[in-house]
C-alpha positions in Angstrom: 30.5 1.7 6.8 27.8 3.2 4.4 26.8 0.9 1.6 27.5 2.5 -1.8 24.6 1.4 -3.9 25.9 2.8 -7.2 28.5 5.3 -8.5 27.8 8.9 -7.8 29.7 12.2 -8.6 32.8 13.1 -6.5 31.0 16.1 -4.9 28.2 13.7 -3.7 28.7 11.3 -0.9 27.0 8.1 0.4 25.7 8.6 4.0 23.5 6.8 6.5 20.1 8.6 6.6 20.4 8.7 10.4 23.3 11.1 9.9 21.0 13.6 8.2 17.9 13.1 10.4 16.7 12.0 13.7 14.5 8.9 13.3 11.3 9.0 15.3 8.8 6.2 15.9 5.2 6.6 16.5 2.5 5.2 18.7 -1.2 4.3 19.2 -3.3 4.9 22.3 -5.8 2.1 23.4 -8.3 2.1 20.5 -11.1 0.7 22.8 -11.3 4.0 24.7 -13.1 6.6 22.4 -11.9 9.5 24.6 -8.4 8.9 23.1 -9.6 10.4 19.8 -11.5 13.6 19.0 -12.5 15.6 16.0 -9.9 18.2 15.0 -7.5 17.1 17.7 -3.7 16.4 17.2 -3.2 15.3 13.6 -2.4 11.6 13.6 -1.3 9.5 10.6 -1.5 5.7 10.0 -0.3 3.7 7.0 -4.1 3.2 6.0 -4.4 7.0 5.5 -1.8 6.7 2.7 -3.6 3.9 0.8 -4.4 5.5 -2.6 -2.8 8.9 -1.4 -0.7 10.4 -4.1 0.0 13.9 -2.8 3.5 15.0 -1.6 2.3 16.6 1.7 -0.2 15.5 4.3 -1.9 17.5 6.9 -4.0 15.0 8.9 -5.4 11.5 8.8 -8.9 10.1 9.2 -8.7 10.3 13.0 -7.0 12.7 15.3 -5.7 12.2 18.9 -7.1 13.8 21.9 -4.8 15.3 24.6 -5.4 12.3 26.6 -4.8 9.9 23.6 -1.5 11.6 22.9 -0.4 11.4 26.5 -1.4 7.6 26.6 0.7 6.7 23.5 4.3 6.8 22.4 3.4 9.1 19.5 5.5 12.2 19.2 4.7 15.4 17.4 7.1 16.1 14.6 7.7 19.4 12.8 6.5 20.5 9.4 8.9 19.2 6.7 9.5 15.8 8.4 9.5 12.9 6.1 7.1 10.1 7.0 7.9 6.6 5.8 5.6 3.7 6.5 7.7 0.9 8.1 5.1 -1.9 7.9 1.8 -2.9 6.2 3.3 -1.9 3.8 6.9 -0.7 3.9 7.4 2.2 1.4 4.6 4.8 1.6 6.1 8.2 2.0 4.8 11.7 2.5 6.0 15.0 4.0 4.3 16.6 7.0 2.6 19.8 6.0 2.3 20.9 9.6 3.0 19.6 13.1 1.6 16.1 13.4 2.3 12.6 14.9 2.0 9.1 13.6 1.2 5.5 14.6 3.9 2.9 15.2 3.6 2.0 11.5 5.9 4.8 10.5 9.5 5.9 10.9 9.7 9.6 10.6 12.9 11.5 9.6 13.3 14.9 11.2 15.8 16.4 8.9 18.8 18.4 10.1 20.4 21.4 8.3 18.9 22.4 5.0 18.3 18.9 3.5 15.5 19.0 1.0 12.6 16.9 2.3 11.2 16.4 -1.2 14.6 15.1 -2.3 14.6 12.5 0.6 11.0 11.6 -0.2 11.7 10.9 -3.9 14.7 8.8 -3.1 12.7 6.7 -0.6 9.9 6.1 -3.1 12.4 5.1 -5.6 14.0 2.6 -3.1 11.0 0.6 -2.2 12.6 -2.7 -3.1 15.8 -1.7 -1.2 13.8 -0.8 1.9 11.9 -4.1 1.8 15.3 -5.9 1.4 16.7 -4.5 4.8 13.4 -5.0 6.6 12.9 -7.9 8.9 10.3 -10.6 8.6 9.3 -13.0 5.9 5.5 -12.8 5.4 5.1 -9.3 7.0 8.0 -7.0 6.5 8.9 -4.3 9.1 11.6 -1.7 9.0 13.0 -1.1 12.4 14.2 2.3 13.7 17.8 1.1 13.6 17.6 -0.1 10.0 15.9 3.1 9.0 18.8 5.0 10.4 21.3 2.9 8.3 19.5 3.5 5.0 22.2 4.3 2.4 21.4 7.8 1.0 23.1 9.6 -1.9 23.6 13.1 -0.4 23.9 15.7 -3.2 24.8 19.5 -2.9 21.7 21.5 -2.0 21.5 23.2 -5.5 21.4 19.8 -7.1 18.8 18.5 -4.7 16.6 21.4 -5.8 17.1 20.8 -9.5 16.4 17.1 -9.0 13.2 17.8 -7.0 11.9 20.2 -9.7 12.8 17.7 -12.5 11.1 14.6 -10.8 8.1 16.8 -9.8 7.5 17.7 -13.5 8.2 14.1 -14.6 5.7 12.8 -12.0 3.0 15.2 -13.2 3.4 14.0 -16.8 3.5 10.4 -15.8 0.4 10.8 -13.7 -1.5 12.4 -16.6 -0.4 9.6 -18.9 -1.4 6.9 -16.4 -4.7 8.6 -16.0 -5.3 8.4 -19.8 -4.2 4.8 -19.8 -6.5 3.9 -16.9 -9.4 5.6 -18.6 -8.7 3.4 -21.7 -8.9 0.3 -19.6 -12.0 1.5 -17.9 -13.6 2.2 -21.3 -12.5 -1.2 -22.4 -14.2 -2.9 -19.4 -17.3 -0.8 -19.9 -17.5 -1.9 -23.6 -17.0 -5.5 -22.4 -19.9 -5.2 -20.0 -22.1 -3.5 -22.7 -21.5 -6.3 -25.2 -22.5 -8.9 -22.6 -25.6 -6.9 -21.7 -26.6 -6.6 -25.3 -26.0 -10.4 -25.8 -28.3 -11.2 -22.9 -31.0 -8.8 -24.0 -31.0 -9.9 -27.6 -29.9 -6.6 -29.0 -26.6 -8.1 -30.2 -28.3 -10.4 -32.7 -31.4 -8.3 -33.6 -30.3 -8.0 -37.2 -29.4 -11.6 -37.4 -32.8 -12.6 -36.2 -34.4 -10.3 -38.8 -32.3 -11.7 -41.6 -33.0 -15.3 -40.5 -36.7 -14.6 -39.6 -36.3 -15.7 -36.0 -38.5 -14.6 -33.2 -37.3 -13.0 -29.9 -36.3 -16.0 -27.8 -38.4 -17.0 -24.8 -37.1 -16.8 -21.3 -36.7 -19.9 -19.1 -35.3 -21.0 -15.8 -31.8 -22.4 -15.8 -32.9 -25.6 -14.0 -35.2 -26.6 -16.9 -32.3 -26.6 -19.5 -29.5 -28.3 -17.7 -28.8 -32.0 -17.3 -26.7 -32.0 -14.1 -25.7 -29.6 -11.2 -23.2 -30.8 -8.5 -20.9 -29.5 -5.8 -17.2 -30.2 -5.9 -14.9 -32.1 -3.6 -14.3 -31.0 0.0 -11.2 -33.2 0.5 -7.9 -31.7 1.2 -5.6 -31.0 -1.7 -1.8 -30.6 -1.8 0.8 -28.7 -3.8 1.9 -31.9 -5.7 -0.1 -34.6 -7.1 -1.7 -36.4 -10.1 -4.2 -33.9 -11.4 -5.2 -30.4 -10.6 -8.1 -29.4 -8.3 -9.6 -26.2 -9.6 -10.6 -23.7 -7.0 -12.4 -20.4 -7.0 -9.2 -18.5 -7.5 -8.7 -20.4 -10.8 -11.8 -18.6 -12.3 -10.7 -15.2 -13.7 -12.5 -13.0 -16.2 -14.9 -15.7 -17.5 -12.0 -18.2 -18.2 -10.0 -20.7 -16.3 -6.6 -19.6 -15.0 -4.2 -22.6 -14.7 -1.7 -20.8 -12.4 -1.5 -21.4 -8.6 -2.8 -24.9 -8.8 -3.3 -27.5 -6.0 -3.6 -31.3 -6.7 -5.0 -34.7 -5.6 -3.8 -38.3 -5.9 -7.1 -39.7 -4.7 -8.4 -42.0 -7.5 -12.0 -42.2 -6.0 -12.1 -38.4 -5.9 -10.8 -38.2 -9.4 -13.4 -40.6 -10.7 -16.3 -38.8 -8.9 -15.4 -35.2 -9.8 -13.5 -35.4 -13.0 -14.4 -32.6 -15.4 -15.6 -33.0 -19.0 -15.1 -30.5 -21.7 -18.1 -28.0 -21.7 -18.7 -28.3 -18.0 -19.6 -24.7 -16.6 -18.0 -23.9 -13.3 -19.8 -21.5 -11.0 -18.1 -20.0 -8.0 -20.8 -20.4 -5.2 -18.8 -19.0 -2.3 -16.7 -15.8 -2.4 -16.7 -12.1 -1.4 -19.9 -10.3 -2.1 -18.3 -8.8 -5.3 -16.9 -12.0 -6.6 -19.5 -14.7 -5.8 -21.0 -16.0 -9.0 -17.8 -15.9 -11.1 -18.2 -18.4 -14.0 -15.9 -20.2 -16.5 -16.1 -23.0 -19.1 -13.8 -26.0 -18.8 -12.5 -26.7 -22.2 -10.7 -30.0 -21.6 -7.2 -28.4 -21.7 -6.0 -31.0 -19.1 -7.5 -33.4 -16.7 -8.9 -31.7 -13.6 -11.5 -32.0 -10.8 -13.1 -29.1 -9.0 -13.3 -28.0 -5.3 -16.2 -27.7 -3.0 -16.7 -23.9 -3.5 -17.5 -24.5 -7.1 -20.7 -25.9 -8.7 -20.5 -27.9 -11.9 -23.3 -27.3 -14.4 -23.8 -29.5 -17.4 -25.9 -28.2 -20.1 -28.6 -30.0 -22.1 -28.6 -30.1 -25.9 -30.7 -26.9 -26.2 -27.9 -24.7 -24.6 -24.3 -24.2 -25.4 -21.9 -23.9 -22.4 -20.3 -20.8 -23.7 -23.7 -19.1 -24.1 -24.5 -19.9 -20.4 -21.2 -18.5 -19.4 -22.0 -15.3 -21.3 -25.4 -14.9 -19.6 -24.0 -15.6 -16.1 -21.1 -13.1 -16.6 -23.4 -10.4 -18.1 -24.6 -7.4 -16.0 -28.0 -9.1 -15.8 -26.3 -12.3 -14.5 -24.3 -10.4 -12.0 -27.4 -8.6 -10.7 -29.1 -11.9 -10.2 -26.2 -13.1 -8.1 -26.2 -9.9 -6.1 -30.0 -10.3 -5.4 -30.0 -14.1 -4.4 -26.7 -14.4 -2.5 -26.7 -15.2 1.2 -24.2 -13.0 3.1 -22.0 -14.2 5.9 -19.4 -12.3 7.9 -16.9 -12.0 5.1 -18.3 -14.2 2.3 -21.4 -14.7 0.3 -23.0 -17.9 -0.9 -25.3 -18.9 -3.8 -26.5 -22.6 -3.6 -27.4 -24.8 -6.4 -31.2 -24.4 -5.7 -30.9 -20.7 -6.1 -28.7 -20.9 -9.2 -31.3 -23.0 -10.9 -33.8 -20.2 -10.6 -31.6 -17.9 -12.9 -33.9 -16.8 -15.8 -32.2 -16.3 -19.1 -33.3 -16.0 -22.8 -33.1 -19.3 -24.8 -32.4 -18.6 -28.5 -31.9 -21.3 -31.0 -28.5 -23.0 -30.8 -27.8 -21.4 -34.2 -28.3 -17.9 -32.7 -26.3 -18.9 -29.6 -23.3 -19.7 -31.9 -23.8 -16.3 -33.5 -23.8 -14.6 -30.2 -20.7 -16.5 -29.1 -18.8 -15.6 -32.4 -19.7 -11.9 -32.0 -18.7 -11.8 -28.4 -15.3 -13.5 -29.2 -14.6 -11.0 -32.0 -15.4 -8.0 -29.9 -13.5 -9.4 -26.8 -10.4 -10.0 -29.0 -10.4 -6.4 -29.9 -11.0 -5.3 -26.3 -8.2 -7.7 -25.1 -5.9 -6.1 -27.7 -6.7 -2.6 -26.3 -6.0 -3.8 -22.7 -2.8 -5.6 -23.8 -1.7 -2.4 -25.5 -2.3 -0.4 -22.4 -0.4 -3.0 -20.3 2.4 -2.7 -22.6 2.4 1.1 -22.5 2.2 1.0 -18.7 5.2 -1.3 -18.5 7.3 1.0 -20.7 6.2 3.9 -18.6 7.4 2.2 -15.4 10.7 1.3 -17.1 11.1 5.0 -18.3 10.3 6.2 -14.8 12.9 3.9 -13.3 15.5 5.0 -15.8 15.0 8.8 -15.0 15.0 8.2 -11.2 18.3 6.2 -11.7 19.7 9.1 -13.7 18.5 11.6 -11.1 20.1 9.9 -8.0 23.3 9.0 -9.8 23.9 12.7 -10.7 23.6 12.3 -14.4 20.9 15.0 -14.7 22.7 17.7 -12.7 26.4 17.6 -14.1 26.3 21.2 -15.2 24.7 22.5 -12.0 27.1 24.8 -10.1 27.0 24.8 -6.3 28.6 26.5 -3.3 29.2 23.5 -1.1 29.9 19.8 -1.7 27.9 17.1 0.1 30.9 16.5 2.3 30.7 20.2 3.3 27.0 19.8 4.1 27.6 16.7 6.2 30.5 18.5 8.1 28.2 21.5 8.9 25.5 19.2 10.2 28.0 17.4 12.4 29.9 20.4 13.7 27.0 22.6 14.4 24.2 22.0 16.9 22.7 18.9 15.5 20.0 18.9 18.0 18.6 22.2 16.5 15.9 20.3 14.5 15.0 17.9 17.3 11.4 17.0 17.6 9.0 19.5 18.8 7.2 18.6 22.0 3.5 19.4 21.8 2.6 22.8 23.3 0.3 22.4 26.2 -3.0 24.1 26.1 -3.0 27.4 28.0 -4.6 26.9 31.5 -3.6 30.2 33.1 -0.9 28.3 35.2 2.6 29.8 35.2 5.5 28.2 33.3 7.0 27.1 36.6 4.0 24.9 37.2 4.6 22.8 34.1 8.5 22.6 34.4 10.0 19.6 35.9 13.4 19.6 37.8 16.3 18.1 35.9 17.0 15.9 39.0 13.6 14.4 38.8 13.8 13.8 35.0 17.1 12.0 35.4 16.0 10.0 38.4 13.0 8.8 36.5 15.0 7.9 33.4 17.8 6.1 35.4 19.6 5.8 32.0 21.7 7.8 29.6 19.8 10.7 28.0 20.9 13.2 25.3 21.1 16.5 27.1 18.6 17.9 24.6 16.2 15.1 25.4 16.6 15.7 29.1 15.7 19.4 28.7 12.7 18.6 26.6 11.4 16.2 29.3 11.7 19.1 31.7 9.4 21.1 29.6 11.8 23.1 27.3 10.4 23.7 23.8 11.9 25.4 20.8 10.1 28.6 21.6 11.1 28.6 25.3 12.5 31.8 26.6 15.9 32.4 28.2 14.3 32.9 31.5 12.7 29.4 31.2 16.0 27.7 30.1 18.5 29.4 32.5 17.2 27.7 35.8 17.8 24.3 34.2 21.3 25.2 33.3 21.9 26.5 36.7 20.6 23.1 38.1 22.8 21.2 35.6 25.9 23.1 36.8 24.9 22.5 40.4 24.5 18.7 39.9 27.9 18.6 38.1 29.5 20.5 40.9 28.2 18.1 43.5 29.6 15.1 41.6 26.0 13.9 40.9 26.2 14.1 37.1 27.9 11.7 34.7 28.6 13.2 31.3 29.6 11.1 28.2 30.3 12.5 24.7 28.7 10.8 21.7 31.1 10.6 18.8 30.5 9.9 15.1 32.4 7.3 13.1 35.4 9.6 12.7 35.7 10.4 16.4 34.1 13.9 16.2 31.8 14.9 19.0 28.1 14.9 18.1 26.5 15.7 21.5 26.7 15.0 25.2 24.5 12.5 27.0 23.9 12.6 30.7 22.7 10.7 33.7 22.8 10.7 37.4 26.0 9.2 38.9 25.5 6.6 41.6 
């Protein structure tokens, strides 16, 4: 029985998506063989092609299959208008085929029957991401099986209402996209301002007027190693999820400050004594990805903690304030230093204590350092307020989007739309007519000058090879029949079908729907 996810109008109905579409899987040929791929070959889509992709339709992915690659995979070409849903890594990307194409096994493709609007289906699937994940299997890595995809509960609306909903959501999405673009630009501007303030702090521009007013000279530049009292690595001992005090790791350094979420702990008293942090200790992330190595934060003494081995603890001498060092290391000049001196591994980069001590920075008076810190704090508070405002607006935007999608798929937006047929009528038409009319298109072979007879297979051979039940339409496709096949090509297969049946060599079994109505016949050789 189809799950009723919410109340819908009487002229709508909840159905399983498999009742409206054939669910097709994908495939990948051996990737080690380069001849399985070619430029401008058969369009082939993978979930990776949809990362950051926001268009409704897709024509091709980054790679295309060769004829050989297509033959060596379980990929199947599907027609234009098919709805592609990523079924793993992650579940929930959704686009519509703009032309004939095929996919990797990371998709379940819905080849729609009748006149179901593919954009209506796509919008519903995008709206239902959490639901799709809930019916997927796996804990760490979710995957939506073909069977589960066919059981997706779907609110079937009359065709006229589907069109109205698509037009409405299309307009809504355009407005939301423009608004989000403006919000993202505001965040980007805030981050740019933040970097500029840090750059000016390092260069001395930030306190030029202060120095002029207080008759101070431009500060000299020194190596970090000459103005610190201690520099040490953290503990390499194993931590646990419970314990006496936290062990700060590289993930606990975020945006120049310490993030006290996602903590691990230790109970080892010797480790605690050796690595205990003091207020004012500067923590430098010595090992991380090339983009993140060198992250820095100041421990303020909020709670007792020690630090892990991927961090370096720096203790400043009396001539430098910890917050000033943090500003310099997080400035564009500090980030450039880290980029220049890091040693790159396979996936991570490293900056050891010896290299860190060579960092050159301006050393103004402690009084000027305090002024720099105060100006930075004032400016950052304003920037944080901007970012928080954007986050709040983004949250409201998402909530508004959910509300309108909910209204759309519960029929609230189309109460006054007139229609010729109800959803039940549409479903009955699909079931009672040839539901195989929109079966998948088998790729058209390249013309080689050979006659059609040379590429056709006998039905007897196909059924012998399969040795299992096949839908009659599927059996004909395996024989080489396509949607554009002529009567002259099809008639010999029907003649062979009748001959096999007459000889008692053919078993025929009707496939029924949940109400006992015939959907199609499946066939196999009788033994």
